[in-house]
C-alpha positions as a printed Julia matrix, in Angstrom:
230×3 Matrix{Float64}:
 113.39  -46.04   7.8
 112.94  -49.75   8.79
 110.48  -51.84   6.85
 107.25  -52.09   8.6
 106.09  -55.82   9.09
 103.11  -56.8    7.21
 101.22  -60.39   7.01
  99.58  -61.86   3.89
  98.51  -65.5    2.92
 100.89  -66.93   0.48
  99.78  -69.5   -2.4
 100.2   -72.6   -0.33
  98.18  -71.23   2.64
 100.88  -70.37   4.87
 101.52  -66.89   6.54
 104.29  -64.73   5.34
 104.86  -61.95   8.09
 107.35  -60.26   6.23
 110.57  -61.17   8.15
 111.96  -63.75   5.94
 111.77  -66.6    7.98
 114.47  -65.59  10.39
 113.75  -61.84  11.71
 111.59  -60.43  14.15
 108.39  -62.14  14.36
 105.01  -60.68  13.32
 102.35  -60.15  16.1
  98.75  -61.17  16.33
  96.62  -59.46  19.1
  94.09  -61.0   21.32
  91.8   -58.18  22.35
  89.42  -59.31  24.87
  86.94  -57.4   26.57
  87.86  -54.82  29.28
  85.87  -56.58  31.98
  87.79  -59.77  31.73
  90.32  -59.9   34.66
  93.37  -60.92  32.82
  96.28  -58.95  34.86
  99.21  -61.0   34.03
  98.99  -61.69  30.28
 101.97  -61.56  28.1
 102.36  -62.74  24.57
 102.15  -66.15  23.33
 104.06  -68.42  20.92
 102.66  -70.75  18.33
 104.95  -72.58  16.02
 108.54  -72.88  14.67
 110.15  -72.82  18.32
 113.64  -73.62  19.32
 114.64  -75.22  22.6
 112.37  -78.19  22.27
 112.38  -80.58  25.45
 110.73  -83.88  26.57
 111.67  -83.13  30.26
 108.75  -81.84  31.91
 105.74  -83.47  33.57
 102.26  -82.31  33.34
 102.51  -80.09  36.51
 104.23  -77.46  34.31
 101.09  -77.1   32.34
  98.4   -77.49  34.41
  96.68  -79.36  37.32
  95.18  -82.75  37.69
  91.71  -83.15  36.39
  91.92  -79.25  35.22
  92.77  -77.59  32.25
  94.34  -74.19  30.89
  93.55  -72.57  27.6
  96.55  -71.54  25.33
  95.93  -69.19  22.39
  97.81  -69.88  19.28
  98.25  -68.64  15.65
  97.14  -71.03  13.06
  99.67  -71.2   10.66
  97.79  -72.32   7.43
  94.48  -72.21   5.59
  92.86  -75.65   5.15
  90.91  -78.39   6.53
  92.17  -79.73   9.48
  92.3   -83.43   9.83
  93.99  -84.16  13.32
  96.85  -83.51  15.6
  99.72  -85.62  16.8
 101.22  -85.43  20.29
 104.34  -86.94  21.24
 104.42  -88.81  24.43
 108.42  -89.23  25.42
 107.81  -90.92  28.72
 104.91  -92.93  29.52
 102.46  -92.13  32.37
 100.89  -95.09  34.58
  98.3   -97.52  33.52
  95.08  -95.78  33.11
  96.56  -92.18  32.67
  94.57  -90.24  30.2
  94.88  -86.62  28.74
  91.7   -84.67  27.51
  92.38  -82.16  24.69
  90.49  -79.89  22.67
  91.04  -76.82  20.22
  88.64  -74.08  19.61
  88.27  -71.29  17.12
  87.84  -67.85  18.52
  85.76  -64.62  17.2
  87.49  -61.62  15.4
  88.95  -60.45  18.88
  90.56  -63.75  19.6
  87.66  -64.56  22.18
  86.66  -68.37  22.06
  83.67  -67.88  24.71
  80.62  -69.73  23.11
  82.69  -71.48  20.24
  82.39  -75.03  19.44
  85.62  -77.42  19.53
  86.86  -78.4   16.08
  88.81  -81.13  17.95
  87.93  -82.77  20.99
  89.03  -86.15  22.61
  88.6   -86.96  26.34
  90.49  -90.11  26.56
  93.89  -89.99  24.86
  96.12  -92.84  26.31
  99.42  -91.69  27.57
 100.18  -94.98  29.43
 102.72  -95.85  26.54
 105.27  -93.84  24.5
 105.03  -92.59  20.99
 102.77  -90.55  18.67
  99.18  -90.11  19.57
  96.88  -88.95  16.7
  93.69  -86.97  17.65
  91.07  -86.5   14.96
  89.24  -83.12  14.43
  85.79  -83.2   13.89
  84.36  -83.63  10.16
  85.06  -80.58   7.88
  86.99  -78.39  10.42
  87.85  -75.69   8.06
  90.62  -73.5    9.61
  92.13  -69.99   8.54
  95.85  -69.2    8.75
  96.64  -66.13  10.85
  93.5   -66.52  13.09
  93.52  -67.29  16.74
  92.83  -70.65  18.17
  92.76  -71.92  21.46
  94.36  -75.22  22.78
  93.09  -76.88  25.84
  94.78  -80.01  27.6
  93.58  -81.87  30.86
  95.79  -84.49  32.34
  93.56  -87.37  34.42
  96.22  -89.26  36.3
  96.09  -91.77  39.05
  98.94  -90.0   40.73
  99.92  -86.35  39.93
 102.23  -84.96  38.32
 102.87  -88.53  37.49
 105.72  -89.68  35.21
 104.14  -88.56  31.67
 106.06  -86.24  29.51
 105.28  -84.81  26.14
 107.37  -83.06  23.71
 107.3   -79.48  24.65
 108.87  -76.0   24.05
 110.86  -74.46  26.75
 110.89  -70.78  25.69
 112.44  -70.64  22.14
 111.58  -67.71  20.2
 108.49  -68.44  18.03
 108.27  -67.38  14.56
 104.37  -66.46  15.05
 103.66  -64.88  18.17
 101.21  -62.24  19.69
 100.06  -59.89  22.48
  97.07  -59.57  24.85
  94.85  -56.34  25.35
  92.06  -56.02  27.46
  91.6   -55.6   31.19
  94.71  -54.35  33.06
  97.2   -56.01  30.84
 100.44  -54.69  29.51
 100.33  -54.57  25.62
 104.11  -54.95  25.41
 105.03  -58.26  23.13
 107.19  -60.75  25.02
 108.65  -64.12  24.05
 106.6   -66.55  25.94
 103.37  -68.09  26.26
 100.27  -66.73  28.05
  97.81  -69.4   29.67
  94.29  -69.0   31.06
  92.97  -71.22  33.79
  92.08  -73.0   35.68
  89.1   -74.74  34.45
  87.69  -77.94  35.82
  86.96  -81.12  34.34
  87.23  -82.19  30.57
  87.66  -79.3   28.25
  83.95  -78.93  27.0
  82.38  -79.35  23.62
  81.5   -75.61  23.86
  84.02  -72.78  25.36
  81.78  -71.59  28.27
  80.71  -67.77  28.4
  80.18  -65.15  31.11
  81.16  -66.25  34.74
  82.09  -69.82  33.64
  84.16  -68.38  30.95
  87.37  -66.43  30.54
  85.78  -63.26  32.63
  86.72  -64.5   36.25
  89.88  -66.29  35.2
  93.57  -65.09  35.33
  96.17  -65.33  32.98
  99.89  -65.86  33.57
 103.0   -66.16  31.42
 104.9   -69.25  31.02
 107.78  -70.1   28.7
 106.75  -73.68  28.31
 103.84  -75.29  26.13
 102.94  -78.64  24.87
 104.17  -79.01  20.93
 101.76  -80.92  18.47
 101.78  -81.34  14.78
  98.73  -80.41  12.56
  97.82  -82.63   9.82
  95.67  -80.99   7.13
  93.53  -83.09   4.75
């Protein structure tokens, strides 16, 4: 009989999914309320992907002055200090990104949760690494679901800005979506929710302004960022 996957927190705070680092990934489920209209959800990737790229402008991820929510699995316990994005091709003068990270409840739902990281004026008019600080004492839990949001605010869209991204490599941490009319079959890929207008808010909206009337869609591309712990 094949060995059943398991998950545990190791002494260094990272997650061991029982695959030995190179096998079939473990899965984490986002179980959203059945009333949420998520008809096209697939599973999502988090970290450890292959197929990295610097070749995609922001229209592959969202629309101008709007954002999608991307769920991911936090890989390690600790206090989040910052994240680092890599701008590989500069945008125009004045081009900015607005970004945020939200925790979620026990079912992976971020509605009503306050951002643990949020910056609405990340300058992407030059290349290089962009450090974005988390809020003070942002304690995170390895293996839990968090949500990444990113809003481009460009003079001309999609513009020229390109970030370090994944192009659909198999992640070593991934998950599946349940709820509504979604399939529960895990796939290699990323599911995104949207579209939300304006900057990602300090608190993720609920009800009619939250996830309930938004549609998810599978995508094989998402923005990569490094997590820095204190």
